[in-house]
C-alpha positions as CSV (number, residue, x, y, z in Angstrom):
1,M,236.0,85.5,68.1
2,A,238.0,85.3,70.6
3,G,237.1,81.5,72.3
4,T,238.6,79.1,72.4
5,K,238.2,75.7,70.0
6,Y,234.3,77.0,69.1
7,Y,234.3,80.1,67.9
8,A,236.0,82.8,64.7
9,N,238.5,84.4,64.7
10,I,238.8,87.6,63.6
11,E,242.0,87.1,63.1
12,S,242.7,84.8,61.0
13,K,245.1,82.4,62.9
14,Q,244.4,78.9,60.9
15,I,246.0,78.8,57.2
16,A,242.9,79.1,54.4
17,S,244.3,76.1,52.2
18,D,242.2,74.9,49.8
19,T,241.1,71.5,50.2
20,F,238.0,70.5,52.9
21,N,239.2,71.4,56.3
22,I,238.2,71.2,60.3
23,K,236.4,73.5,62.2
24,G,238.2,76.8,62.0
25,Q,240.1,76.5,58.9
26,S,238.5,78.2,55.7
27,N,238.4,76.7,52.4
28,Q,240.0,79.8,50.4
29,K,238.8,78.2,46.9
30,N,235.5,77.8,47.7
31,L,234.9,81.3,49.8
32,S,235.8,82.8,46.3
33,S,234.2,81.5,44.2
34,A,231.1,82.1,47.1
35,F,231.9,85.6,47.6
36,S,234.0,86.8,45.1
37,A,233.4,90.6,44.9
38,S,234.2,90.1,48.8
39,P,237.3,92.5,50.1
40,I,238.0,90.0,52.8
41,V,238.5,86.9,50.5
42,G,239.4,88.4,47.2
43,N,242.8,87.9,45.6
44,P,245.7,89.6,46.7
45,S,247.4,89.9,43.4
46,D,244.5,92.2,42.8
47,G,244.7,94.5,45.9
48,E,241.3,94.5,47.2
49,V,242.1,92.5,49.9
50,L,241.4,93.6,53.4
51,G,244.1,93.1,56.1
52,Y,242.7,91.8,59.8
53,K,243.6,95.5,60.8
54,E,241.2,97.0,58.3
55,R,238.4,94.1,58.7
56,L,239.2,95.1,62.6
57,Q,238.5,99.2,61.9
58,I,235.6,98.3,59.3
59,F,234.0,95.4,62.1
60,K,234.9,98.6,64.8
61,D,233.1,100.9,62.7
62,M,230.0,99.4,61.7
63,V,229.5,97.0,63.7
64,M,230.5,97.7,67.8
65,D,231.2,101.3,67.8
66,G,228.6,104.4,68.2
67,E,224.8,104.7,67.3
68,V,222.8,103.1,64.5
69,L,219.8,105.5,63.0
70,N,216.8,104.6,62.1
71,G,217.0,101.0,62.5
72,N,215.3,97.6,63.9
73,G,212.5,100.5,64.7
74,F,214.0,102.6,66.8
75,A,215.0,106.0,65.5
76,I,218.0,105.5,67.1
77,F,219.9,103.0,68.7
78,N,223.6,103.9,70.7
79,R,225.9,100.3,70.9
80,D,227.8,101.8,73.7
81,Y,225.1,100.9,76.3
82,I,224.9,104.4,77.1
83,D,221.6,105.4,79.6
84,A,221.0,102.3,81.2
85,P,217.8,102.2,84.0
86,N,220.1,101.7,87.4
87,I,217.6,99.9,89.1
88,S,218.3,101.6,92.7
89,K,217.0,104.9,92.2
90,L,213.6,103.7,90.5
91,D,210.9,105.2,92.1
92,I,208.5,102.5,92.5
93,E,206.3,103.9,94.3
94,R,205.9,106.8,92.3
95,L,205.9,104.4,88.8
96,N,203.3,102.2,91.1
97,L,205.4,99.2,90.2
98,P,205.4,96.7,93.0
99,S,208.9,95.8,92.5
100,P,211.6,96.6,90.4
101,Y,211.9,93.5,88.2
102,T,207.8,93.7,88.1
103,P,205.4,95.3,85.8
104,N,202.7,96.6,87.6
105,P,199.9,93.5,86.6
106,T,196.7,95.4,87.3
107,S,194.2,96.4,84.7
108,P,193.7,100.2,84.6
109,G,189.5,99.5,85.0
110,P,186.6,99.8,83.1
111,G,186.4,102.5,79.8
112,S,190.7,103.2,80.5
113,L,193.6,102.1,78.4
114,N,196.1,104.2,79.7
115,A,198.4,102.6,82.1
116,D,198.7,105.8,84.3
117,D,195.4,104.8,85.7
118,K,196.2,101.2,86.8
119,P,195.8,101.1,90.8
120,A,198.9,99.8,92.8
121,F,199.2,95.9,92.8
122,S,198.1,94.9,96.1
123,G,199.6,90.7,95.8
124,D,202.5,89.4,96.6
125,V,205.5,89.0,93.9
126,A,208.2,86.6,94.3
127,N,211.9,87.8,96.2
128,P,213.9,88.1,92.7
129,D,217.1,86.8,95.0
130,T,215.6,83.2,95.4
131,I,214.6,82.1,90.8
132,N,216.6,80.3,89.7
133,Q,217.1,81.5,86.3
134,F,218.1,79.7,83.1
135,G,221.7,79.8,82.2
136,A,225.2,80.7,82.4
137,G,225.8,84.5,83.8
138,N,224.4,86.7,86.6
139,K,220.7,86.4,88.0
140,S,218.6,89.0,86.4
141,T,218.7,91.1,89.4
142,Y,222.4,92.7,87.8
143,N,221.9,95.7,87.6
144,P,221.3,96.8,84.2
145,A,223.6,100.9,84.5
146,V,226.7,98.8,86.4
147,S,226.8,95.8,83.4
148,S,225.3,98.4,80.5
149,E,229.1,100.6,81.5
150,K,230.7,96.9,81.7
151,L,229.8,96.2,77.8
152,G,230.2,99.7,76.7
153,K,233.9,99.0,77.3
154,F,234.0,95.6,75.4
155,K,236.0,95.9,73.0
156,L,237.2,93.3,70.3
157,G,239.8,91.1,71.1
158,M,239.6,91.2,75.0
159,G,238.0,88.3,74.7
160,Y,233.8,87.3,74.3
161,L,233.7,83.8,76.4
162,P,231.3,81.0,76.6
163,G,228.6,82.2,79.4
164,D,229.8,85.3,80.2
165,S,228.4,88.7,78.2
166,G,231.5,90.9,78.5
167,G,229.3,92.8,81.4
168,N,229.8,90.4,84.4
């Protein structure tokens, strides 16, 4: 979307041509041949081409905003990142967890497959603040309620950058 040099750009700032191009440019002839029915690469003379604002609105409606019904195994999935768990309000004693960041590793015991039957874990767990996380971004202790609220407000054109998910 909005990265520099490395990412596709919905605004199509590079001019399309019929030659082989540098990274970030389109070969209009090849695109039209491969996707002849696409309203994005169609012929402007036939009136079937979507302009930048139309493409942006369709992308927002179909990819960025609202709920998906019956997709990917979820009855409802909201792409606006609502109802994320708030780690600071998690009742680890009631949920029988050794830490808000660690599941209870104990077994429910003989004859039970019910996770509610698990005894409290009496071992030690690592302090999540001392764990060296792989990759860029926030530590694993970043509260999902905070990052989800930020991601829910993230809109096209705000700039997806390498190492920044938008929820930082």
